[in-house]
C-alpha positions as CSV (number, residue, x, y, z in Angstrom):
1,M,128.4,62.8,183.9
2,S,125.2,60.8,183.4
3,M,122.1,62.4,182.0
4,G,120.3,61.8,185.3
5,A,123.0,63.6,187.3
6,M,123.1,66.5,184.8
7,N,119.3,66.7,185.0
8,R,119.2,67.0,188.7
9,E,121.8,69.8,188.9
10,T,119.8,72.3,186.8
11,P,117.6,75.0,188.4
12,L,114.8,73.9,186.1
13,W,114.9,70.4,187.4
14,R,115.2,71.6,191.0
15,D,112.1,73.9,190.6
16,A,110.1,71.3,188.8
17,N,110.9,68.8,191.6
18,R,109.9,71.4,194.2
19,L,106.7,72.0,192.3
20,L,105.9,68.3,192.3
21,V,106.4,68.0,196.1
22,A,104.3,71.2,196.7
23,V,101.5,69.7,194.6
24,E,101.6,66.5,196.5
25,E,101.4,68.4,199.8
26,A,98.6,70.6,198.6
27,V,96.5,67.8,197.1
28,R,96.8,65.8,200.3
29,Q,94.9,68.6,202.0
30,F,92.2,69.0,199.3
31,P,88.6,68.2,200.2
32,R,87.8,64.7,199.2
33,Y,85.5,65.9,196.3
34,H,88.4,67.8,194.7
35,K,91.2,65.4,195.6
36,Y,90.2,62.8,193.0
37,S,89.3,65.3,190.2
38,V,91.4,68.5,189.9
39,G,93.8,67.1,192.5
40,A,94.6,64.1,190.3
41,D,95.0,66.4,187.3
42,L,97.4,68.6,189.2
43,R,99.5,65.6,190.3
44,R,99.5,64.2,186.7
45,Q,100.6,67.5,185.2
46,A,103.3,68.1,187.7
47,M,104.7,64.6,187.0
48,N,104.5,65.2,183.3
49,I,106.5,68.4,183.7
50,C,109.3,66.4,185.4
51,R,109.1,63.6,182.7
52,L,109.4,66.1,179.9
53,I,112.4,67.8,181.4
54,N,114.0,64.4,181.7
55,R,113.2,63.6,178.1
56,A,114.5,66.9,176.8
57,V,117.8,66.2,178.5
58,A,118.1,62.5,177.6
59,D,116.9,62.8,173.9
60,P,118.8,65.7,172.2
61,P,117.6,64.8,168.7
62,N,114.0,65.4,169.8
63,R,114.8,68.1,172.4
64,L,112.8,70.8,170.7
65,R,109.7,68.6,170.5
66,H,109.9,67.8,174.2
67,L,110.5,71.4,175.1
68,E,107.4,72.5,173.1
69,R,105.3,69.9,175.0
70,L,106.9,71.0,178.3
71,V,106.0,74.7,177.7
72,A,102.4,73.7,176.8
73,T,102.2,71.4,179.9
74,V,103.3,74.2,182.2
75,D,100.7,76.5,180.7
76,D,98.0,73.8,181.3
77,F,99.3,73.4,184.8
78,K,98.9,77.2,185.5
79,L,95.3,77.0,184.4
80,L,94.7,74.1,186.8
81,I,96.2,76.1,189.7
82,Q,93.9,79.0,188.9
83,L,90.9,76.6,188.7
84,S,91.9,75.0,192.0
85,K,91.9,78.5,193.6
86,E,88.5,79.4,192.1
87,I,86.8,76.3,193.2
88,K,88.4,76.6,196.7
89,A,90.2,73.3,196.5
90,L,93.4,74.9,197.8
91,T,93.1,75.4,201.6
92,S,95.0,78.7,201.7
93,F,96.2,81.6,199.5
94,A,99.7,80.6,200.6
95,Q,99.4,77.3,198.8
96,F,98.2,79.1,195.7
97,Q,101.1,81.5,195.9
98,I,103.7,78.8,196.3
99,L,102.3,76.7,193.4
100,S,102.0,79.8,191.2
101,E,105.5,81.1,191.9
102,L,107.0,77.7,191.1
103,A,104.9,77.2,188.0
104,V,106.0,80.7,186.7
105,A,109.7,79.9,187.5
106,V,109.4,76.5,185.6
107,G,107.6,78.2,182.8
108,K,110.2,81.0,182.3
109,Q,113.1,78.5,182.4
110,S,111.5,76.0,180.0
111,G,110.5,78.9,177.6
112,G,114.1,80.2,177.7
113,W,115.4,76.7,177.0
114,R,113.0,76.3,174.1
115,K,114.2,79.6,172.6
116,Q,117.9,78.4,172.9
117,A,117.0,75.2,171.2
């Protein structure tokens, strides 16, 4: 099984991918002022989460380092979600809830993986 195939079968990858898609959908609806500031940061962080998961799978000798960065990136992402809610960039509480739940799921899974490593 290739690393890419193994990566896409894990619940962590599935949830991170859902998070990335949810961020894209949410940012598309942001007011223009927020779309290119906090929206761009959210998109970048969501993509970094996916990249770090991929690196942790593909680079076993450096897995712990990638997982440490992943956990920190998810924490930063959670702060951005909260900020997006506070500045009313998100168009509904439902968007906030979806992003928060996915971020918490990714955070728990990545933290558990880090503990195992």
